C-alpha positions as CSV (number, residue, x, y, z in Angstrom):
1,M,-45.3,69.5,0.7
2,L,-44.4,72.8,2.2
3,D,-41.2,71.5,3.5
4,N,-40.3,68.7,1.2
5,M,-36.8,70.0,1.0
6,T,-36.4,71.2,4.6
7,A,-37.6,68.3,6.7
8,A,-35.5,66.6,9.3
9,A,-33.8,69.7,10.5
10,N,-31.8,68.2,13.3
11,S,-30.3,65.5,11.0
12,N,-28.7,68.2,8.9
13,K,-27.1,69.8,11.9
14,S,-25.2,66.6,12.6
15,S,-21.4,66.8,12.8
16,D,-21.3,64.2,10.1
17,T,-20.8,66.2,6.9
18,S,-22.2,63.3,4.8
19,F,-25.7,64.7,5.7
20,L,-24.8,68.1,4.4
21,R,-23.4,67.2,1.0
22,P,-26.4,65.6,-0.6
23,Y,-28.7,68.2,1.0
24,A,-26.6,71.0,-0.5
25,A,-26.9,69.3,-3.9
26,N,-30.6,68.9,-3.5
27,V,-30.9,72.6,-2.7
28,I,-29.0,73.6,-5.8
29,I,-31.1,71.4,-8.0
30,T,-34.3,72.7,-6.4
31,E,-33.3,76.4,-6.8
32,V,-32.2,75.9,-10.5
33,L,-35.5,74.2,-11.4
34,V,-37.6,76.7,-9.5
35,G,-35.7,79.6,-11.3
36,I,-36.3,78.0,-14.7
37,F,-40.0,77.5,-14.2
38,L,-40.5,80.9,-12.6
39,Y,-39.1,82.5,-15.7
40,I,-41.3,80.4,-18.0
41,N,-44.4,81.1,-15.8
42,G,-43.6,84.8,-15.7
43,L,-43.3,85.0,-19.5
44,M,-46.6,83.2,-19.9
45,I,-48.3,85.5,-17.4
46,F,-46.9,88.5,-19.3
47,T,-48.2,87.1,-22.5
48,F,-51.6,86.6,-21.0
49,F,-51.9,90.2,-19.9
50,M,-50.6,91.6,-23.2
51,K,-53.5,90.2,-25.3
52,E,-57.1,91.2,-24.6
53,A,-58.3,88.1,-26.3
54,F,-56.7,86.0,-23.6
55,R,-57.9,88.2,-20.8
56,T,-61.5,87.9,-21.7
57,D,-61.7,84.1,-22.1
58,T,-62.5,81.8,-19.1
59,R,-60.1,79.1,-20.3
60,Y,-57.1,81.5,-20.3
61,I,-58.1,83.3,-17.2
62,L,-58.1,80.0,-15.3
63,F,-54.7,79.1,-16.9
64,A,-53.2,82.5,-15.8
65,H,-54.7,81.9,-12.3
66,M,-53.0,78.6,-12.1
67,L,-49.7,80.1,-13.3
68,F,-50.0,82.7,-10.5
69,V,-50.7,80.1,-7.9
70,D,-47.9,77.8,-9.1
71,S,-45.4,80.6,-9.2
72,S,-46.4,81.7,-5.7
73,L,-46.1,78.2,-4.4
74,L,-42.7,77.7,-6.0
75,M,-41.4,81.0,-4.5
76,G,-42.7,80.2,-1.1
77,S,-41.2,76.7,-1.1
78,S,-37.9,78.1,-2.3
79,L,-37.9,80.6,0.5
80,A,-38.6,77.8,3.0
81,V,-35.7,75.8,1.6
82,L,-33.3,78.7,1.8
83,L,-34.4,79.7,5.3
84,H,-33.8,76.2,6.6
85,Y,-30.5,75.6,4.7
86,Y,-28.9,78.8,6.0
87,S,-30.4,78.1,9.5
88,V,-32.3,81.4,9.6
89,V,-34.3,81.6,12.8
90,I,-37.6,83.4,12.5
91,P,-40.5,84.3,14.8
92,Y,-42.9,81.4,15.4
93,E,-45.8,83.5,14.1
94,A,-44.0,84.1,10.8
95,C,-43.3,80.3,10.4
96,I,-47.0,79.6,11.0
97,V,-48.1,82.1,8.4
98,L,-45.6,80.8,5.8
99,N,-46.7,77.2,6.3
100,L,-50.4,78.0,6.2
101,V,-50.1,80.1,3.0
102,L,-48.2,77.3,1.3
103,V,-50.9,74.8,2.3
104,W,-53.5,77.2,0.9
105,L,-51.6,77.5,-2.4
106,E,-51.0,73.8,-2.5
107,F,-54.7,73.1,-2.7
108,C,-55.5,75.9,-5.0
109,T,-53.6,74.3,-7.9
110,P,-55.6,71.0,-8.1
111,L,-58.9,73.0,-7.5
112,T,-58.0,75.2,-10.4
113,L,-57.3,72.1,-12.6
114,V,-60.8,70.8,-11.6
115,A,-62.3,74.1,-12.7
116,M,-60.5,73.9,-16.0
117,C,-61.7,70.4,-16.6
118,L,-65.3,71.4,-15.8
119,E,-64.9,74.4,-18.2
120,R,-63.8,72.0,-21.0
121,F,-66.7,69.7,-20.1
122,V,-69.2,72.5,-20.6
123,A,-67.4,73.7,-23.8
124,V,-67.5,70.2,-25.4
125,C,-70.6,68.6,-24.0
126,K,-72.8,71.6,-23.5
127,P,-71.6,74.2,-26.0
128,L,-74.8,76.2,-26.0
129,R,-74.4,76.9,-22.3
130,H,-70.7,77.7,-22.5
131,A,-71.3,81.4,-23.1
132,A,-73.6,81.6,-20.0
133,I,-70.7,80.5,-17.7
134,S,-68.2,82.8,-19.4
135,T,-69.4,86.0,-17.8
136,P,-67.2,88.1,-15.5
137,R,-69.5,87.4,-12.6
138,I,-69.3,83.7,-12.9
139,R,-65.5,83.9,-13.3
140,V,-65.2,85.9,-10.1
141,V,-67.5,83.5,-8.2
142,G,-65.5,80.5,-9.5
143,L,-62.1,82.0,-8.4
144,L,-63.5,82.9,-5.0
145,L,-64.8,79.3,-4.7
146,I,-61.3,78.0,-5.5
147,W,-59.7,80.1,-2.9
148,G,-62.4,79.4,-0.3
149,L,-62.2,75.7,-0.7
150,G,-58.4,75.9,-0.8
151,C,-58.2,77.6,2.6
152,V,-60.2,74.9,4.4
153,P,-57.2,72.5,5.0
154,A,-55.1,75.4,6.2
155,L,-57.9,76.4,8.6
156,V,-58.1,72.8,9.9
157,I,-54.4,72.8,10.6
158,L,-54.5,76.2,12.2
159,L,-57.4,75.4,14.5
160,S,-55.9,72.1,15.7
161,F,-52.6,73.9,16.3
162,A,-54.3,76.8,18.2
163,A,-56.1,74.4,20.5
164,L,-52.9,72.9,21.7
165,V,-50.3,75.6,21.8
166,S,-49.9,78.1,24.5
167,A,-49.4,81.9,23.9
168,E,-45.9,81.7,25.4
169,R,-44.7,79.3,22.8
170,L,-45.7,81.7,20.0
171,T,-43.1,84.2,21.3
172,M,-40.3,81.8,20.5
173,R,-38.0,82.1,17.5
174,V,-37.6,78.8,15.5
175,L,-35.9,77.2,12.6
176,C,-39.1,76.9,10.5
177,T,-40.3,73.5,9.2
178,V,-43.7,72.1,8.6
179,D,-43.3,70.1,11.8
180,A,-43.6,73.3,13.7
181,L,-47.4,73.1,13.2
182,F,-47.7,69.6,14.7
183,V,-47.7,69.2,18.4
184,I,-49.2,65.7,18.8
185,E,-49.6,62.8,16.4
186,W,-53.4,63.0,16.0
187,Q,-52.9,66.4,14.1
188,R,-51.1,64.5,11.4
189,Y,-53.9,62.0,11.1
190,L,-56.4,64.9,10.9
191,Q,-54.3,66.4,8.1
192,I,-54.2,63.1,6.2
193,A,-58.0,62.7,6.6
194,V,-58.6,66.1,5.1
195,F,-56.1,65.5,2.3
196,K,-57.8,62.1,1.5
197,F,-61.2,63.7,1.3
198,Y,-60.0,66.3,-1.2
199,F,-58.2,63.6,-3.1
200,L,-61.3,61.5,-3.5
201,L,-63.6,64.4,-4.3
202,M,-61.3,65.9,-7.0
203,S,-60.6,62.4,-8.5
204,M,-64.3,61.8,-8.9
205,V,-64.8,65.1,-10.7
206,I,-61.9,64.6,-13.1
207,A,-63.0,61.1,-13.9
208,F,-66.5,62.3,-14.6
209,T,-65.4,65.1,-16.9
210,Y,-63.0,62.8,-18.8
211,I,-65.7,60.1,-19.4
212,K,-68.2,62.6,-20.6
213,V,-65.8,64.5,-22.9
214,A,-64.4,61.2,-24.3
215,A,-68.0,60.0,-25.0
216,A,-68.8,63.3,-26.7
217,A,-65.7,62.9,-28.9
218,R,-66.7,59.4,-30.0
219,S,-70.2,60.5,-30.9
220,A,-69.2,63.6,-32.7
221,S,-68.5,63.9,-36.4
222,G,-66.5,66.1,-38.8
223,E,-65.0,69.3,-37.3
224,N,-66.9,68.8,-34.1
225,R,-65.1,65.4,-33.7
226,K,-61.7,67.0,-34.0
227,S,-62.6,69.7,-31.5
228,S,-64.0,67.1,-29.0
229,A,-60.9,64.8,-29.5
230,K,-58.7,67.8,-28.7
231,G,-60.8,68.5,-25.6
232,T,-60.4,64.9,-24.5
233,R,-56.6,65.1,-24.8
234,T,-56.6,68.3,-22.8
235,V,-58.7,66.8,-20.0
236,A,-56.4,63.7,-20.0
237,L,-53.3,65.9,-19.6
238,H,-55.1,67.8,-16.8
239,A,-55.9,64.4,-15.2
240,I,-52.2,63.5,-15.2
241,Q,-51.3,66.8,-13.8
242,L,-54.0,66.6,-11.2
243,L,-53.0,63.0,-10.3
244,L,-49.4,64.2,-9.6
245,C,-50.8,67.0,-7.4
246,L,-53.2,64.7,-5.5
247,I,-50.6,61.9,-5.0
248,Q,-48.5,64.6,-3.2
249,L,-51.4,65.1,-0.8
250,L,-51.0,61.5,0.3
251,T,-47.2,61.6,0.9
252,P,-47.6,62.3,4.6
253,F,-48.4,58.5,4.9
254,V,-45.0,57.7,3.4
255,D,-43.2,60.4,5.4
256,M,-44.5,59.2,8.7
257,A,-43.4,55.6,8.0
258,L,-40.0,56.5,6.7
259,L,-39.2,58.8,9.6
260,K,-39.5,55.8,11.9
261,I,-37.1,53.8,9.7
262,S,-34.3,56.2,8.7
263,V,-33.8,60.0,8.7
264,V,-31.5,59.8,5.7
265,I,-34.0,57.9,3.6
266,Y,-36.7,60.3,4.8
267,V,-34.8,63.4,3.5
268,Y,-34.0,61.8,0.1
269,I,-37.6,60.6,-0.4
270,R,-38.9,64.1,0.5
271,F,-36.6,65.6,-2.1
272,V,-37.9,63.1,-4.8
273,N,-41.5,64.0,-3.7
274,F,-40.7,67.6,-4.2
275,I,-39.4,67.1,-7.7
276,M,-42.1,64.7,-8.8
277,F,-45.2,66.1,-7.2
278,V,-44.5,69.8,-6.8
279,I,-42.3,70.9,-9.7
280,A,-43.4,68.3,-12.3
281,P,-47.1,69.2,-12.2
282,R,-46.2,72.9,-12.6
283,C,-44.1,72.2,-15.7
284,L,-47.0,70.4,-17.3
285,S,-48.9,73.7,-17.4
286,S,-46.5,75.0,-20.1
287,L,-46.8,71.8,-22.0
288,I,-50.6,71.8,-22.1
289,Y,-51.0,75.5,-23.0
290,G,-47.7,77.0,-24.0
291,L,-47.0,74.3,-26.6
292,R,-50.3,72.8,-27.6
293,D,-52.3,76.0,-28.0
294,Q,-51.0,77.5,-31.2
295,N,-52.4,80.9,-30.6
296,F,-50.8,81.2,-27.2
297,L,-47.6,79.7,-28.5
298,Q,-47.4,82.2,-31.3
299,A,-48.0,85.1,-28.9
300,L,-45.5,83.6,-26.4
301,K,-42.8,83.4,-29.1
302,H,-43.4,87.0,-30.0
303,Y,-43.0,88.4,-26.5
304,A,-40.2,86.0,-25.6
305,V,-37.9,87.8,-28.1
306,C,-39.4,91.2,-27.1
307,G,-41.1,91.5,-30.5
308,L,-37.7,91.8,-32.3
309,D,-38.4,88.9,-34.6
310,K,-40.8,90.3,-37.2
311,K,-41.4,86.9,-38.6
312,V,-43.2,86.0,-35.3
313,Q,-46.4,87.9,-34.7
314,P,-49.1,87.5,-32.0
315,A,-52.1,85.5,-33.2
316,A,-54.8,87.5,-34.9
317,S,-58.2,87.9,-33.2
318,H,-60.1,85.9,-35.8
319,S,-57.8,82.8,-35.5
320,W,-58.1,83.0,-31.7
321,K,-61.9,82.8,-32.0
322,V,-61.5,79.6,-34.1
323,E,-59.2,78.2,-31.4
324,L,-61.7,78.8,-28.7
325,R,-63.9,76.0,-30.1
326,H,-61.2,73.5,-29.2
C-alpha cells in the first residue's frame, strides 16, 4: 500500500517519456483526491472537538480516531509519492521509518472499523451493558489495543529486515520505495502471511457482528426495530469499508505476479489499487457519519460555514441523546 503510486522506480527513470506522462497524471489525480479528503476529514475532526457531546461518546471517539489515522495515512502516502516523483534521495533510516509508520497506520484503520462494529454490536444486542464499555478507561484500553495490534505487522517487517541488512547499508541514501525493506523474496511471503492472518481474523469479527445485529433487527419491534435496522445498515457499510481495506492487504499477491509480466501494467495496477483500496475506504467514513448521522451533519454544516448561516445550528444535546440509541 505504502508505495502504491511510487513503485517501479527504475521504470520511470527510463529515457522513454511515455513512462513519465501517465505517471505524472496519476500523481496529479492522487494529490487532488488526497487534498479533497484531507479537507473533509479536517473539518470533521474540528466538528468533533467543538462539541462535548461528541467528545464523550465512544462511537464518535472511534470515528474521530479513524479520521486521524486516515488523514495521517493519506499525508504519509502523499509525501512518499512526491518524494519519489521528484527523485528526492533521503537517508535509508528515514525511508525505513516512513514505510514502517505507513504500515502501522494501514492496519490501524481496519482495526478501528472492527472496534466500531463491536461497539454497534454491544449497543444493539446488549444495550444494558453498553454503558459499562463506554467509560474513559475502556476507551483508552481499546485505542491502545488498536495501536498495539496495528504495530505487529510493522515489527515483523522490521525484524526480518534487520536480520538481513548490514549496518553499512543503513548509511546509504536512497530513492525511497517500499521495496527498500525487502532484501530477499521470503520477506514478501512473510508479509503476505501476516496480512492474510489479519484479513481472516477481521473478516470473521465483522461477519459475526453483522449476523448478530441483523438477527436483533429482525426480532425487534417498534422503535427498537428502527434502531436495530439502522445499526444493521451501519455495520453493513462498515463491512464494505473494511472489505476494501482488507482486499488491499492482499494486493502484494497481484503485485508480485504483475511485476514478472510487465512493469507498465504493474505501475498502472498499483495506481488503481491506491484509488480503490486506499482512498475509497477513507471517503466512506464521511458517507457513514457525515451524511447519515443527522446530529453530526447538522454540526458539520454549522462549522463548515464558520457559523455564519444562522439557519444552521449545531444539534442540541437532547436530540443527540436520542441519536445515540441508533
